[in-house]
py3Dmol code that shows the C-alpha trace and the ligand (Angstrom):
import py3Dmol

protein = """\
ATOM      1  CA  MET A   1      -0.015  -0.013   0.022  1.00  0.00           C
ATOM      2  CA  VAL A   2       2.107   2.872  -1.312  1.00  0.00           C
ATOM      3  CA  ALA A   3       1.274   6.483  -0.579  1.00  0.00           C
ATOM      4  CA  THR A   4       1.937   9.101  -3.268  1.00  0.00           C
ATOM      5  CA  PRO A   5       1.876  12.867  -3.096  1.00  0.00           C
ATOM      6  CA  ILE A   6      -1.385  14.888  -2.845  1.00  0.00           C
ATOM      7  CA  GLY A   7      -0.082  17.781  -5.107  1.00  0.00           C
ATOM      8  CA  ASN A   8       3.542  18.375  -4.533  1.00  0.00           C
ATOM      9  CA  LEU A   9       5.750  15.715  -6.149  1.00  0.00           C
ATOM     10  CA  MET A  10       8.533  16.422  -3.728  1.00  0.00           C
ATOM     11  CA  ASP A  11       6.407  14.644  -1.113  1.00  0.00           C
ATOM     12  CA  MET A  12       7.081  11.328  -2.820  1.00  0.00           C
ATOM     13  CA  THR A  13       9.195   9.250  -0.500  1.00  0.00           C
ATOM     14  CA  PHE A  14      12.476   7.482  -1.428  1.00  0.00           C
ATOM     15  CA  ARG A  15      10.933   4.194  -0.282  1.00  0.00           C
ATOM     16  CA  ALA A  16       7.748   4.722  -2.501  1.00  0.00           C
ATOM     17  CA  VAL A  17      10.003   5.219  -5.521  1.00  0.00           C
ATOM     18  CA  ASP A  18      12.068   2.171  -4.672  1.00  0.00           C
ATOM     19  CA  VAL A  19       9.033  -0.085  -3.961  1.00  0.00           C
ATOM     20  CA  LEU A  20       7.297   0.979  -7.184  1.00  0.00           C
ATOM     21  CA  LYS A  21      10.491   0.303  -9.153  1.00  0.00           C
ATOM     22  CA  GLN A  22      10.996  -3.134  -7.512  1.00  0.00           C
ATOM     23  CA  ALA A  23       7.384  -4.253  -7.788  1.00  0.00           C
ATOM     24  CA  ASP A  24       6.156  -6.630 -10.478  1.00  0.00           C
ATOM     25  CA  LEU A  25       3.119  -4.651 -11.049  1.00  0.00           C
ATOM     26  CA  VAL A  26       1.539  -1.343  -9.949  1.00  0.00           C
ATOM     27  CA  ALA A  27      -2.198  -1.554  -9.298  1.00  0.00           C
ATOM     28  CA  CYS A  28      -3.688   1.960  -9.650  1.00  0.00           C
ATOM     29  CA  GLU A  29      -6.986   3.676  -9.912  1.00  0.00           C
ATOM     30  CA  ASP A  30      -6.306   5.303 -13.300  1.00  0.00           C
ATOM     31  CA  THR A  31      -3.260   4.289 -15.375  1.00  0.00           C
ATOM     32  CA  ARG A  32      -3.198   7.761 -16.942  1.00  0.00           C
ATOM     33  CA  VAL A  33      -2.858   9.517 -13.644  1.00  0.00           C
ATOM     34  CA  THR A  34      -0.325   7.133 -12.165  1.00  0.00           C
ATOM     35  CA  GLY A  35       1.443   6.863 -15.549  1.00  0.00           C
ATOM     36  CA  LYS A  36       2.456  10.470 -15.195  1.00  0.00           C
ATOM     37  CA  LEU A  37       3.797   9.974 -11.628  1.00  0.00           C
ATOM     38  CA  LEU A  38       5.774   6.858 -12.725  1.00  0.00           C
ATOM     39  CA  LYS A  39       7.159   8.771 -15.709  1.00  0.00           C
ATOM     40  CA  HIS A  40       8.321  11.621 -13.436  1.00  0.00           C
ATOM     41  CA  PHE A  41      10.265   9.374 -11.177  1.00  0.00           C
ATOM     42  CA  GLY A  42      11.586   7.183 -14.045  1.00  0.00           C
ATOM     43  CA  ILE A  43       9.630   4.079 -12.917  1.00  0.00           C
ATOM     44  CA  LYS A  44       9.067   1.506 -15.720  1.00  0.00           C
ATOM     45  CA  THR A  45       6.882  -0.998 -13.799  1.00  0.00           C
ATOM     46  CA  ALA A  46       3.772  -2.177 -15.703  1.00  0.00           C
ATOM     47  CA  MET A  47       0.348  -0.873 -14.381  1.00  0.00           C
ATOM     48  CA  VAL A  48      -2.998  -2.384 -14.118  1.00  0.00           C
ATOM     49  CA  ALA A  49      -6.224  -0.588 -13.122  1.00  0.00           C
ATOM     50  CA  TYR A  50      -7.727  -1.386  -9.823  1.00  0.00           C
ATOM     51  CA  ASN A  51     -10.703   0.779  -8.902  1.00  0.00           C
ATOM     52  CA  ASP A  52     -14.346   0.847  -7.674  1.00  0.00           C
ATOM     53  CA  HIS A  53     -15.624  -0.168 -11.195  1.00  0.00           C
ATOM     54  CA  ASN A  54     -13.469  -3.264 -11.843  1.00  0.00           C
ATOM     55  CA  GLY A  55     -12.464  -4.253  -8.264  1.00  0.00           C
ATOM     56  CA  ALA A  56     -14.672  -7.381  -7.999  1.00  0.00           C
ATOM     57  CA  LYS A  57     -13.312  -8.650 -11.335  1.00  0.00           C
ATOM     58  CA  MET A  58      -9.630  -7.715 -10.683  1.00  0.00           C
ATOM     59  CA  ARG A  59      -9.274  -8.911  -7.052  1.00  0.00           C
ATOM     60  CA  PRO A  60      -9.126 -12.659  -7.887  1.00  0.00           C
ATOM     61  CA  ARG A  61      -6.542 -11.959 -10.540  1.00  0.00           C
ATOM     62  CA  ILE A  62      -4.384  -9.795  -8.289  1.00  0.00           C
ATOM     63  CA  LEU A  63      -4.764 -12.375  -5.459  1.00  0.00           C
ATOM     64  CA  ALA A  64      -3.658 -15.187  -7.823  1.00  0.00           C
ATOM     65  CA  ASP A  65      -0.588 -13.117  -8.849  1.00  0.00           C
ATOM     66  CA  LEU A  66       0.264 -12.412  -5.249  1.00  0.00           C
ATOM     67  CA  GLY A  67      -0.334 -16.145  -4.364  1.00  0.00           C
ATOM     68  CA  ALA A  68       2.181 -17.000  -7.185  1.00  0.00           C
ATOM     69  CA  GLY A  69       4.792 -14.901  -5.432  1.00  0.00           C
ATOM     70  CA  LYS A  70       4.552 -11.655  -7.207  1.00  0.00           C
ATOM     71  CA  THR A  71       4.834  -8.297  -5.513  1.00  0.00           C
ATOM     72  CA  ILE A  72       2.121  -5.818  -6.326  1.00  0.00           C
ATOM     73  CA  ALA A  73       2.111  -2.180  -5.227  1.00  0.00           C
ATOM     74  CA  LEU A  74      -1.294  -0.498  -4.811  1.00  0.00           C
ATOM     75  CA  VAL A  75      -1.482   3.242  -5.194  1.00  0.00           C
ATOM     76  CA  SER A  76      -4.377   5.653  -5.508  1.00  0.00           C
ATOM     77  CA  ASP A  77      -4.586   8.713  -7.787  1.00  0.00           C
ATOM     78  CA  ALA A  78      -3.055  10.734  -4.813  1.00  0.00           C
ATOM     79  CA  GLY A  79      -2.270  10.189  -1.144  1.00  0.00           C
ATOM     80  CA  THR A  80      -2.685   7.087   0.750  1.00  0.00           C
ATOM     81  CA  PRO A  81      -4.650   4.230  -0.657  1.00  0.00           C
ATOM     82  CA  LEU A  82      -7.725   3.026   1.212  1.00  0.00           C
ATOM     83  CA  ILE A  83      -8.272   6.466   2.717  1.00  0.00           C
ATOM     84  CA  SER A  84     -11.607   7.290   0.858  1.00  0.00           C
ATOM     85  CA  ASP A  85      -9.906   5.483  -1.926  1.00  0.00           C
ATOM     86  CA  PRO A  86     -10.023   1.900  -3.155  1.00  0.00           C
ATOM     87  CA  GLY A  87      -8.068  -0.939  -1.356  1.00  0.00           C
ATOM     88  CA  TYR A  88      -9.831  -2.012   1.721  1.00  0.00           C
ATOM     89  CA  LYS A  89     -11.405  -5.045   0.163  1.00  0.00           C
ATOM     90  CA  LEU A  90      -8.092  -6.061  -1.441  1.00  0.00           C
ATOM     91  CA  VAL A  91      -6.310  -5.774   1.969  1.00  0.00           C
ATOM     92  CA  ALA A  92      -9.044  -7.718   3.561  1.00  0.00           C
ATOM     93  CA  ALA A  93      -8.832 -10.473   0.975  1.00  0.00           C
ATOM     94  CA  CYS A  94      -5.075 -10.494   1.353  1.00  0.00           C
ATOM     95  CA  ALA A  95      -5.422 -10.950   5.089  1.00  0.00           C
ATOM     96  CA  ASP A  96      -7.800 -13.825   4.595  1.00  0.00           C
ATOM     97  CA  ASP A  97      -5.288 -15.522   2.169  1.00  0.00           C
ATOM     98  CA  GLY A  98      -2.306 -14.904   4.519  1.00  0.00           C
ATOM     99  CA  ILE A  99      -0.696 -12.608   2.056  1.00  0.00           C
ATOM    100  CA  ARG A 100       1.489 -10.038   3.620  1.00  0.00           C
ATOM    101  CA  VAL A 101       0.420  -6.450   3.448  1.00  0.00           C
ATOM    102  CA  ILE A 102       3.049  -3.727   3.797  1.00  0.00           C
ATOM    103  CA  PRO A 103       2.331  -0.086   4.270  1.00  0.00           C
ATOM    104  CA  ILE A 104       4.553   2.501   2.674  1.00  0.00           C
ATOM    105  CA  PRO A 105       3.433   5.605   4.532  1.00  0.00           C
ATOM    106  CA  GLY A 106       3.461   9.064   3.041  1.00  0.00           C
ATOM    107  CA  ALA A 107       1.197  11.934   2.056  1.00  0.00           C
ATOM    108  CA  SER A 108      -2.449  12.007   3.035  1.00  0.00           C
ATOM    109  CA  ALA A 109      -4.859  14.892   2.974  1.00  0.00           C
ATOM    110  CA  LEU A 110      -6.262  13.563   6.264  1.00  0.00           C
ATOM    111  CA  LEU A 111      -3.114  14.181   8.314  1.00  0.00           C
ATOM    112  CA  ALA A 112      -1.950  17.250   6.240  1.00  0.00           C
ATOM    113  CA  GLY A 113      -5.437  18.906   6.898  1.00  0.00           C
ATOM    114  CA  LEU A 114      -5.353  17.966  10.588  1.00  0.00           C
ATOM    115  CA  VAL A 115      -1.936  19.369  11.388  1.00  0.00           C
ATOM    116  CA  THR A 116      -2.669  22.682   9.866  1.00  0.00           C
ATOM    117  CA  ALA A 117      -6.163  23.158  11.520  1.00  0.00           C
ATOM    118  CA  ALA A 118      -4.918  24.390  14.824  1.00  0.00           C
ATOM    119  CA  LEU A 119      -7.294  22.106  16.508  1.00  0.00           C
ATOM    120  CA  PRO A 120      -6.801  19.382  19.252  1.00  0.00           C
ATOM    121  CA  THR A 121      -5.133  16.266  17.824  1.00  0.00           C
ATOM    122  CA  ASP A 122      -5.300  13.901  20.734  1.00  0.00           C
ATOM    123  CA  ARG A 123      -8.639  12.414  19.663  1.00  0.00           C
ATOM    124  CA  VAL A 124      -9.489  12.361  16.024  1.00  0.00           C
ATOM    125  CA  LEU A 125     -12.340  10.832  14.015  1.00  0.00           C
ATOM    126  CA  PHE A 126     -12.014  10.603  10.254  1.00  0.00           C
ATOM    127  CA  ALA A 127     -15.315  10.911   8.634  1.00  0.00           C
ATOM    128  CA  GLY A 128     -14.408  11.004   5.020  1.00  0.00           C
ATOM    129  CA  PHE A 129     -16.972  12.273   2.494  1.00  0.00           C
ATOM    130  CA  LEU A 130     -20.364  13.144   3.777  1.00  0.00           C
ATOM    131  CA  PRO A 131     -23.347  12.017   1.625  1.00  0.00           C
ATOM    132  CA  SER A 132     -24.088  14.364  -1.181  1.00  0.00           C
ATOM    133  CA  LYS A 133     -27.834  14.437  -0.530  1.00  0.00           C
ATOM    134  CA  GLN A 134     -28.751  16.927   2.121  1.00  0.00           C
ATOM    135  CA  LYS A 135     -31.067  14.845   4.180  1.00  0.00           C
ATOM    136  CA  ALA A 136     -28.589  11.899   4.445  1.00  0.00           C
ATOM    137  CA  ARG A 137     -25.868  14.435   5.173  1.00  0.00           C
ATOM    138  CA  GLN A 138     -27.777  15.875   8.011  1.00  0.00           C
ATOM    139  CA  THR A 139     -28.377  12.474   9.482  1.00  0.00           C
ATOM    140  CA  SER A 140     -24.790  11.719   9.168  1.00  0.00           C
ATOM    141  CA  LEU A 141     -23.923  14.978  10.992  1.00  0.00           C
ATOM    142  CA  ASP A 142     -26.423  14.257  13.745  1.00  0.00           C
ATOM    143  CA  ALA A 143     -24.727  10.919  14.367  1.00  0.00           C
ATOM    144  CA  LEU A 144     -21.406  12.799  14.869  1.00  0.00           C
ATOM    145  CA  ALA A 145     -22.635  15.737  16.917  1.00  0.00           C
ATOM    146  CA  HIS A 146     -21.750  14.317  20.230  1.00  0.00           C
ATOM    147  CA  VAL A 147     -18.507  12.673  19.332  1.00  0.00           C
ATOM    148  CA  ASP A 148     -15.945  14.184  21.713  1.00  0.00           C
ATOM    149  CA  ALA A 149     -13.083  14.396  19.133  1.00  0.00           C
ATOM    150  CA  THR A 150     -11.786  16.540  16.313  1.00  0.00           C
ATOM    151  CA  ILE A 151     -13.545  15.343  13.164  1.00  0.00           C
ATOM    152  CA  VAL A 152     -11.825  15.409   9.669  1.00  0.00           C
ATOM    153  CA  PHE A 153     -13.963  15.452   6.526  1.00  0.00           C
ATOM    154  CA  TYR A 154     -13.175  15.297   2.917  1.00  0.00           C
ATOM    155  CA  GLU A 155     -15.241  17.793   0.841  1.00  0.00           C
ATOM    156  CA  THR A 156     -15.562  19.202  -2.731  1.00  0.00           C
ATOM    157  CA  GLY A 157     -15.889  22.803  -3.736  1.00  0.00           C
ATOM    158  CA  PRO A 158     -19.415  22.917  -4.985  1.00  0.00           C
ATOM    159  CA  ARG A 159     -20.749  21.366  -1.785  1.00  0.00           C
ATOM    160  CA  LEU A 160     -18.492  23.268   0.680  1.00  0.00           C
ATOM    161  CA  ALA A 161     -20.814  26.113   1.541  1.00  0.00           C
ATOM    162  CA  SER A 162     -24.008  23.893   2.068  1.00  0.00           C
ATOM    163  CA  THR A 163     -21.975  21.408   4.128  1.00  0.00           C
ATOM    164  CA  LEU A 164     -20.703  24.192   6.351  1.00  0.00           C
ATOM    165  CA  ALA A 165     -24.272  25.551   6.845  1.00  0.00           C
ATOM    166  CA  ASP A 166     -25.412  22.043   7.694  1.00  0.00           C
ATOM    167  CA  MET A 167     -22.519  21.616  10.215  1.00  0.00           C
ATOM    168  CA  LEU A 168     -23.402  24.902  11.850  1.00  0.00           C
ATOM    169  CA  ASP A 169     -27.061  23.795  12.201  1.00  0.00           C
ATOM    170  CA  ARG A 170     -26.090  20.300  13.611  1.00  0.00           C
ATOM    171  CA  PHE A 171     -22.910  21.115  15.540  1.00  0.00           C
ATOM    172  CA  GLY A 172     -23.226  24.701  16.699  1.00  0.00           C
ATOM    173  CA  PRO A 173     -20.558  27.351  16.316  1.00  0.00           C
ATOM    174  CA  ARG A 174     -17.498  25.124  16.832  1.00  0.00           C
ATOM    175  CA  PRO A 175     -13.934  26.122  15.766  1.00  0.00           C
ATOM    176  CA  THR A 176     -13.246  24.786  12.350  1.00  0.00           C
ATOM    177  CA  ALA A 177     -10.674  24.898   9.632  1.00  0.00           C
ATOM    178  CA  VAL A 178     -11.028  24.644   5.828  1.00  0.00           C
ATOM    179  CA  ALA A 179      -7.704  23.476   4.372  1.00  0.00           C
ATOM    180  CA  ARG A 180      -7.665  23.783   0.525  1.00  0.00           C
ATOM    181  CA  GLU A 181      -5.024  22.721  -2.039  1.00  0.00           C
ATOM    182  CA  LEU A 182      -2.640  21.499   0.484  1.00  0.00           C
ATOM    183  CA  THR A 183       1.011  21.146  -0.595  1.00  0.00           C
ATOM    184  CA  LYS A 184       0.107  22.989  -3.926  1.00  0.00           C
ATOM    185  CA  LEU A 185       0.696  26.494  -5.249  1.00  0.00           C
ATOM    186  CA  TYR A 186      -2.546  27.940  -3.910  1.00  0.00           C
ATOM    187  CA  GLU A 187      -2.505  26.255  -0.553  1.00  0.00           C
ATOM    188  CA  ASP A 188      -4.969  28.014   1.734  1.00  0.00           C
ATOM    189  CA  VAL A 189      -6.123  27.389   5.332  1.00  0.00           C
ATOM    190  CA  LYS A 190      -8.987  29.343   6.754  1.00  0.00           C
ATOM    191  CA  ARG A 191      -9.762  29.045  10.452  1.00  0.00           C
ATOM    192  CA  GLY A 192     -12.774  30.301  12.374  1.00  0.00           C
ATOM    193  CA  THR A 193     -16.066  29.160  13.910  1.00  0.00           C
ATOM    194  CA  LEU A 194     -18.431  27.304  11.748  1.00  0.00           C
ATOM    195  CA  GLU A 195     -20.635  30.405  11.904  1.00  0.00           C
ATOM    196  CA  GLU A 196     -17.845  32.498  10.453  1.00  0.00           C
ATOM    197  CA  LEU A 197     -16.707  30.075   7.842  1.00  0.00           C
ATOM    198  CA  SER A 198     -20.218  29.321   6.744  1.00  0.00           C
ATOM    199  CA  ALA A 199     -20.895  32.963   6.353  1.00  0.00           C
ATOM    200  CA  GLN A 200     -17.630  33.506   4.463  1.00  0.00           C
ATOM    201  CA  TYR A 201     -17.944  30.513   1.968  1.00  0.00           C
ATOM    202  CA  GLY A 202     -21.752  31.134   1.751  1.00  0.00           C
ATOM    203  CA  ASP A 203     -21.034  34.591   0.276  1.00  0.00           C
ATOM    204  CA  GLU A 204     -18.322  33.487  -2.164  1.00  0.00           C
ATOM    205  CA  PRO A 205     -18.573  31.680  -5.492  1.00  0.00           C
ATOM    206  CA  ALA A 206     -18.045  27.870  -4.950  1.00  0.00           C
ATOM    207  CA  ALA A 207     -14.517  27.251  -3.516  1.00  0.00           C
ATOM    208  CA  LYS A 208     -11.995  25.878  -5.938  1.00  0.00           C
ATOM    209  CA  GLY A 209      -9.728  22.930  -5.556  1.00  0.00           C
ATOM    210  CA  GLU A 210      -9.447  20.027  -3.185  1.00  0.00           C
ATOM    211  CA  MET A 211     -10.297  20.557   0.474  1.00  0.00           C
ATOM    212  CA  VAL A 212     -10.384  19.097   4.002  1.00  0.00           C
ATOM    213  CA  VAL A 213     -12.709  20.316   6.584  1.00  0.00           C
ATOM    214  CA  VAL A 214     -11.580  19.906  10.245  1.00  0.00           C
ATOM    215  CA  VAL A 215     -14.106  20.533  12.954  1.00  0.00           C
ATOM    216  CA  GLY A 216     -13.066  20.820  16.603  1.00  0.00           C
ATOM    217  CA  PRO A 217     -14.805  18.821  19.417  1.00  0.00           C
ATOM    218  CA  PRO A 218     -18.001  20.008  21.057  1.00  0.00           C
ATOM    219  CA  LEU A 219     -16.961  23.124  23.060  1.00  0.00           C
ATOM    220  CA  ALA A 220     -18.157  22.346  26.496  1.00  0.00           C
ATOM    221  CA  ALA A 221     -19.653  18.966  25.901  1.00  0.00           C
ATOM    222  CA  SER A 222     -17.623  17.126  28.442  1.00  0.00           C
ATOM    223  CA  ALA A 223     -17.860  19.854  31.049  1.00  0.00           C
ATOM    224  CA  MET A 224     -21.706  20.332  30.844  1.00  0.00           C
ATOM    225  CA  THR A 225     -24.146  17.607  31.744  1.00  0.00           C
ATOM    226  CA  ALA A 226     -27.779  17.462  30.298  1.00  0.00           C
ATOM    227  CA  ARG A 227     -28.907  18.785  33.510  1.00  0.00           C
ATOM    228  CA  ASP A 228     -26.656  21.744  33.242  1.00  0.00           C
ATOM    229  CA  ILE A 229     -27.835  22.534  29.800  1.00  0.00           C
ATOM    230  CA  ASP A 230     -31.434  22.319  30.884  1.00  0.00           C
ATOM    231  CA  ALA A 231     -30.755  24.745  33.659  1.00  0.00           C
ATOM    232  CA  ALA A 232     -29.142  27.149  31.341  1.00  0.00           C
ATOM    233  CA  LEU A 233     -31.925  26.850  28.865  1.00  0.00           C
ATOM    234  CA  GLN A 234     -34.593  27.313  31.574  1.00  0.00           C
ATOM    235  CA  ASP A 235     -32.803  30.387  32.740  1.00  0.00           C
ATOM    236  CA  VAL A 236     -32.734  32.085  29.405  1.00  0.00           C
ATOM    237  CA  LEU A 237     -36.327  30.942  28.523  1.00  0.00           C
ATOM    238  CA  LYS A 238     -37.572  33.272  31.236  1.00  0.00           C
ATOM    239  CA  THR A 239     -36.761  36.193  28.979  1.00  0.00           C
ATOM    240  CA  MET A 240     -36.248  34.819  25.516  1.00  0.00           C
ATOM    241  CA  SER A 241     -38.292  33.024  22.829  1.00  0.00           C
ATOM    242  CA  VAL A 242     -37.476  29.341  22.256  1.00  0.00           C
ATOM    243  CA  ARG A 243     -35.525  30.243  19.013  1.00  0.00           C
ATOM    244  CA  ASP A 244     -33.442  32.971  20.731  1.00  0.00           C
ATOM    245  CA  ALA A 245     -32.861  30.756  23.794  1.00  0.00           C
ATOM    246  CA  ALA A 246     -31.581  27.912  21.663  1.00  0.00           C
ATOM    247  CA  ALA A 247     -29.250  30.292  19.778  1.00  0.00           C
ATOM    248  CA  ALA A 248     -27.886  31.767  22.951  1.00  0.00           C
ATOM    249  CA  ILE A 249     -27.062  28.488  24.566  1.00  0.00           C
ATOM    250  CA  ALA A 250     -25.568  27.190  21.293  1.00  0.00           C
ATOM    251  CA  GLU A 251     -23.291  30.131  21.316  1.00  0.00           C
ATOM    252  CA  THR A 252     -22.140  29.753  24.926  1.00  0.00           C
ATOM    253  CA  THR A 253     -21.877  25.890  24.912  1.00  0.00           C
ATOM    254  CA  GLY A 254     -21.178  24.962  21.322  1.00  0.00           C
ATOM    255  CA  GLN A 255     -24.020  22.446  21.402  1.00  0.00           C
ATOM    256  CA  PRO A 256     -26.033  21.976  18.160  1.00  0.00           C
ATOM    257  CA  ARG A 257     -28.722  24.730  17.914  1.00  0.00           C
ATOM    258  CA  ARG A 258     -31.284  22.330  16.574  1.00  0.00           C
ATOM    259  CA  ALA A 259     -31.009  19.876  19.432  1.00  0.00           C
ATOM    260  CA  LEU A 260     -31.161  22.797  21.961  1.00  0.00           C
ATOM    261  CA  TYR A 261     -34.269  24.090  20.136  1.00  0.00           C
ATOM    262  CA  ALA A 262     -36.034  20.824  20.502  1.00  0.00           C
ATOM    263  CA  ARG A 263     -35.044  20.579  24.132  1.00  0.00           C
ATOM    264  CA  ALA A 264     -36.182  24.098  24.804  1.00  0.00           C
ATOM    265  CA  LEU A 265     -39.601  23.269  23.280  1.00  0.00           C
ATOM    266  CA  GLU A 266     -39.891  20.300  25.523  1.00  0.00           C
ATOM    267  CA  LEU A 267     -38.990  22.318  28.608  1.00  0.00           C
ATOM    268  CA  LYS A 268     -41.398  25.146  27.700  1.00  0.00           C
ATOM    269  CA  ALA A 269     -44.100  22.549  27.177  1.00  0.00           C
ATOM    270  CA  SER A 270     -43.481  20.855  30.539  1.00  0.00           C
ATOM    271  CA  ASP A 271     -43.285  24.225  32.185  1.00  0.00           C
ATOM    272  CA  ALA A 272     -46.709  25.067  30.712  1.00  0.00           C
ATOM    273  CA  ASP A 273     -48.091  21.679  32.007  1.00  0.00           C
ATOM    274  CA  ASP A 274     -46.882  22.487  35.512  1.00  0.00           C
ATOM    275  CA  THR A 275     -48.537  25.931  35.717  1.00  0.00           C
TER     276      THR A 275
END
"""
ligand_1 = """\
27
SAM
N -6.520 8.911 -0.346
C -6.367 10.310 -0.419
C -5.569 10.825 0.793
O -4.908 10.018 1.467
O -5.575 11.959 0.983
C -7.747 10.987 -0.469
C -8.523 10.549 -1.664
S -10.195 11.255 -1.749
C -10.703 10.499 -3.188
C -9.879 12.905 -2.324
C -10.145 13.974 -1.244
O -9.032 14.218 -0.441
C -10.454 15.375 -1.944
O -11.792 15.522 -2.339
C -10.237 16.309 -0.791
O -11.160 16.309 0.159
C -8.890 15.546 -0.131
N -7.614 15.990 -0.746
C -6.817 15.369 -1.587
N -5.831 16.115 -1.915
C -5.940 17.297 -1.220
C -5.122 18.487 -1.113
N -4.089 18.620 -1.884
N -5.645 19.470 -0.285
C -6.755 19.250 0.415
N -7.604 18.232 0.329
C -7.194 17.239 -0.463
"""
view = py3Dmol.view(width=600, height=400)
view.addModel(protein, "pdb")
view.setStyle({"model": 0}, {"cartoon": {"style": "trace"}})
view.addModel(ligand_1, "xyz")
view.setStyle({"model": 1}, {"stick": {}})
view.zoomTo()
view.show()
């Protein structure tokens, strides 16, 4: 499993070049993309396509070659194979067949984005690409809302603004970073709260290039119990509407506004029952 650069060819490792030269075959997503990389490094090893479209057909052939003693290097178009890229099923099949799988580490947008985000790195959850349909995306975000970790997402330019808006809605105003075009000429990292970044990217034309979104952990989630949050909501509900109360507590706790809104409605209803 050989990592390749995510933009800057200087990030190719010596070992990756060596392994790709020595391998009997390079399995890659797209022979045109990897062909350019191999040419740049003077690697003449034959290539075979292995991707989401032909994986089921190719796996038995690759496994047969490996079983016959061949060395096959798997690469993706860019970065580390298997990370939102093909390879998992092949590695699982190799493990089943007792074939040794050797990682050749190197570039990955996951780690490059994480280390520039200026967010905690002690607990990290990689969430890959969110679903493209909004409803499914919101459901995925709801499932992540209470995870006490920094979360790394892969995203595309056309979807960035709506994803940030959904994140703000589901996560509240957490500190976040959008890291674009990492290792490339127009590398750009923007940091701010989800509110700020959502407003910024919502106002601009679709962001260009490749990007990683890194969202910090819930602000006060570990410190605040459900009882604390109820108390805070009840306090502000004395003077504010349900909507404003949810927004105010979202601001101070970093909890998702939508969940706070639902809870504020419940508290208001039970308050009305009591009186
Ligand atoms: N396996 C790859 C890796 O290890 O980085 C990721 C492959 S995934 C199909 C492609 C996504 O990775 C892009 O949509 C983007 O979210 C992210 N990505 C790849 N290169 C990037 C870069 N140079 N800067 C920022 N994000 C990048």
